[in-house]
C-alpha positions as CSV (number, residue, x, y, z in Angstrom):
1,P,7.4,6.9,-17.7
2,W,5.4,4.2,-19.6
3,V,3.9,7.0,-21.6
4,N,7.3,7.9,-23.1
5,A,8.1,4.2,-23.7
6,L,4.6,3.0,-24.9
7,Q,3.9,6.1,-27.0
8,S,2.0,3.8,-29.7
9,V,-0.3,3.0,-26.8
10,E,-2.9,5.3,-25.0
11,I,-2.9,4.5,-21.3
12,H,-5.1,5.3,-19.0
13,A,-3.8,4.5,-15.3
14,A,-6.2,3.8,-12.7
15,T,-5.4,6.5,-9.2
16,L,-7.0,5.0,-6.8
17,P,-7.8,6.9,-3.8
18,G,-5.5,7.5,-1.1
19,R,-2.5,7.8,-3.1
20,E,-0.9,10.9,-5.7
21,R,-3.5,13.5,-6.5
22,R,-6.3,11.7,-4.7
23,I,-4.1,11.4,-1.7
24,A,-6.4,13.4,0.7
25,D,-9.1,10.5,-0.2
26,T,-9.6,7.7,1.6
27,P,-8.6,4.7,0.5
28,I,-10.5,1.6,-0.7
29,D,-9.3,-1.7,1.2
30,N,-12.1,-3.8,0.1
31,L,-11.7,-5.6,-3.9
32,S,-15.7,-5.7,-4.5
33,F,-16.4,-2.1,-3.9
34,L,-12.6,-0.8,-5.7
35,V,-14.3,-3.1,-8.7
36,E,-17.8,-1.8,-8.9
37,S,-16.1,2.0,-8.8
38,L,-13.5,1.1,-11.5
39,L,-16.1,-0.5,-14.1
40,P,-17.8,2.9,-15.4
41,E,-14.4,4.5,-15.9
42,V,-13.2,1.1,-17.8
43,T,-16.2,0.8,-20.0
44,R,-16.5,4.5,-20.7
45,L,-13.5,3.9,-22.9
46,A,-14.3,0.3,-24.6
47,D,-15.7,2.4,-27.6
48,R,-12.0,0.7,-29.0
49,P,-10.0,-2.3,-28.7
50,Y,-8.6,-2.2,-25.5
51,A,-6.2,-4.2,-23.1
52,L,-6.0,-4.3,-19.1
53,F,-3.0,-4.7,-17.1
54,G,-2.2,-4.8,-14.0
55,H,0.9,-5.4,-11.4
56,N,1.1,-7.1,-8.6
57,M,-2.1,-5.8,-6.6
58,G,-3.2,-4.6,-10.2
59,A,-3.3,-8.0,-11.8
60,L,-6.2,-9.1,-9.4
61,I,-8.1,-5.7,-9.4
62,A,-7.8,-6.0,-13.8
63,F,-8.8,-9.4,-13.4
64,E,-11.6,-9.0,-11.2
65,V,-12.7,-6.0,-13.3
66,L,-12.9,-8.5,-16.4
67,R,-14.9,-11.0,-14.5
68,A,-17.4,-8.3,-13.8
69,I,-17.4,-7.0,-17.5
70,E,-18.4,-10.3,-18.5
71,K,-20.9,-11.2,-16.3
72,K,-22.8,-8.0,-17.3
73,G,-22.2,-8.2,-21.1
74,L,-19.9,-5.4,-21.0
75,P,-17.5,-4.8,-23.8
76,A,-14.4,-6.7,-22.9
77,P,-10.9,-6.2,-23.5
78,F,-9.1,-7.9,-26.1
79,Q,-6.3,-9.4,-23.4
80,L,-5.4,-9.1,-20.0
81,F,-2.1,-8.7,-18.8
82,V,-1.2,-9.8,-15.2
83,S,2.1,-9.3,-13.9
84,A,3.9,-10.6,-10.6
85,Y,0.6,-12.0,-8.9
86,R,0.2,-15.7,-7.8
87,S,-3.1,-17.2,-9.5
88,P,-5.8,-16.2,-7.3
89,E,-7.1,-19.5,-6.6
90,R,-3.2,-20.5,-4.5
91,P,-3.2,-19.7,-0.9
92,R,-1.0,-16.4,0.6
93,S,2.5,-17.7,0.9
94,M,3.3,-14.4,3.0
95,P,2.0,-13.9,6.3
96,E,-0.5,-11.0,6.4
97,L,0.8,-7.2,6.7
98,H,-2.2,-5.1,7.0
99,A,-3.0,-5.2,11.0
100,L,1.3,-5.2,11.9
101,P,1.9,-2.6,14.9
102,D,3.8,0.2,12.6
103,D,7.0,-0.7,13.8
104,Q,6.8,-4.7,12.5
105,F,4.9,-3.2,9.1
106,L,8.1,-0.6,8.3
107,S,10.5,-4.0,8.8
108,A,8.1,-6.1,6.4
109,L,7.9,-3.5,3.8
110,R,11.3,-3.6,3.6
111,Q,11.5,-7.0,2.8
112,Y,9.0,-6.6,0.0
113,G,10.6,-4.5,-1.7
114,G,9.5,-1.0,-4.0
115,T,9.2,1.1,-1.3
116,P,12.4,3.3,-1.2
117,E,14.4,3.3,2.0
118,E,14.0,7.6,2.0
119,V,10.8,7.0,1.9
120,L,10.7,4.3,4.7
121,A,12.8,5.8,7.1
122,H,10.9,9.6,6.8
123,Q,8.1,9.2,9.7
124,E,5.5,12.1,8.1
125,T,5.6,10.2,4.6
126,M,4.8,7.5,6.5
127,A,2.6,9.1,8.4
128,L,1.0,10.0,5.0
129,L,1.3,7.0,3.3
130,G,0.7,4.2,5.9
131,P,-2.8,4.1,5.8
132,M,-3.0,4.2,1.7
133,I,-0.6,1.1,1.9
134,R,-2.5,-0.7,4.7
135,A,-5.2,-0.3,3.1
136,D,-3.6,-1.7,-0.4
137,F,-2.2,-5.1,1.9
138,K,-5.6,-5.4,3.6
139,L,-7.7,-5.2,-0.1
140,H,-6.3,-8.3,-1.4
141,E,-4.8,-9.8,2.1
142,T,-8.8,-10.5,3.0
143,F,-9.9,-10.9,-0.7
144,Q,-11.8,-14.5,-0.5
145,F,-11.5,-16.1,-4.4
146,T,-14.7,-17.7,-5.7
147,A,-13.9,-19.7,-8.2
148,G,-16.0,-19.3,-12.1
149,T,-16.1,-20.0,-15.3
150,P,-12.8,-19.2,-16.9
151,V,-12.4,-15.8,-18.9
152,D,-13.5,-15.7,-22.4
153,V,-10.1,-13.4,-22.8
154,P,-6.6,-14.3,-23.4
155,I,-4.6,-13.7,-20.4
156,V,-0.6,-12.9,-20.8
157,A,1.3,-13.6,-17.8
158,L,4.5,-11.6,-17.1
159,C,6.8,-12.5,-14.2
160,G,10.6,-11.1,-13.3
161,K,13.2,-14.4,-13.5
162,D,14.5,-13.1,-9.5
163,D,11.2,-12.9,-8.1
164,H,11.2,-14.4,-5.1
165,V,7.9,-12.9,-3.6
166,V,5.9,-14.2,-6.8
167,P,7.9,-16.9,-8.6
168,R,7.0,-18.3,-12.0
169,S,5.4,-21.4,-10.0
170,E,2.8,-19.1,-8.5
171,M,1.6,-17.9,-11.5
172,E,1.2,-20.8,-14.1
173,G,-1.6,-21.5,-12.4
174,W,-3.7,-18.4,-14.2
175,S,-3.8,-20.6,-17.1
176,A,-7.2,-22.0,-15.5
177,H,-9.0,-18.8,-15.4
178,T,-8.9,-18.4,-19.3
179,A,-10.7,-20.4,-22.0
180,A,-8.7,-18.0,-24.7
181,G,-5.2,-18.8,-24.3
182,F,-2.6,-18.7,-22.1
183,D,1.3,-17.7,-21.8
184,L,3.7,-17.1,-19.6
185,N,6.9,-14.7,-19.8
186,E,9.7,-14.2,-18.2
187,F,11.8,-10.6,-17.6
188,S,15.0,-9.8,-15.8
189,G,14.7,-7.9,-12.5
190,A,12.7,-9.1,-9.0
191,H,9.4,-8.8,-8.0
192,F,9.2,-4.7,-9.5
193,F,11.2,-5.7,-12.7
194,I,8.5,-3.7,-14.6
195,H,10.5,-0.6,-13.4
196,E,13.8,-2.5,-14.0
197,S,13.0,-3.8,-17.4
198,L,10.6,-0.8,-18.0
199,N,11.6,-0.9,-22.1
200,E,12.0,-4.8,-22.4
201,V,8.6,-4.7,-21.0
202,A,7.3,-2.1,-22.8
203,G,8.1,-3.1,-26.4
204,F,6.5,-6.6,-25.2
205,I,3.3,-5.2,-24.5
206,H,3.6,-3.3,-28.3
207,R,4.1,-6.4,-30.1
208,R,1.4,-8.2,-28.1
209,M,-1.0,-5.0,-28.2
210,H,-0.4,-4.4,-32.1
211,G,-0.6,-8.0,-33.4
212,D,-3.8,-9.0,-31.0
213,A,-5.5,-6.0,-32.1
214,L,-4.8,-6.6,-35.7
215,A,-6.4,-10.0,-35.4
216,E,-9.1,-8.9,-33.6
217,A,-10.2,-6.1,-36.4
218,L,-9.3,-8.9,-39.0
């Protein structure tokens, strides 16, 4: 859907171990290790203007990848999009899920949203996907943020108007993590508004990518 909605942008999606075509690979539950694994893949494509986008946990991953890029003096993106994830210095407002017993974990996933009920109710599917989902939660639930110099890349934040998991107030703190400009934008929908309002989000990203890329070139 993203490829069709953003035809003017070349999209490279990170497929992490334990999902999709990499379902047989061991999931990564440590953010520092994941960032180091992603760096060569990102910088391999950095011979042209590029941006980073991350939704939910992906926003934290993208931000830490950007910090590592700047620390190593590698070619940086001209923009970072962070979607539906609290600013990293903020404490968690939700209880940890990754170590819960299976029945409690499934109940928590239902409340969290984003996983279809037919998947949650199918024992064999959950036996296959459960380790990956737990690893995702462990990755960001055990992450310890270390304060540092604000990044020299504009941060564009996106949130859902009806998102009760990460409301707008949880995202406003991203402004303190950039020295190059920040703005926060709301879209129709809840925590997974990027699916509910895909065309609206894609149109916004298109405008920001092309407008800022043109300014960068000039």
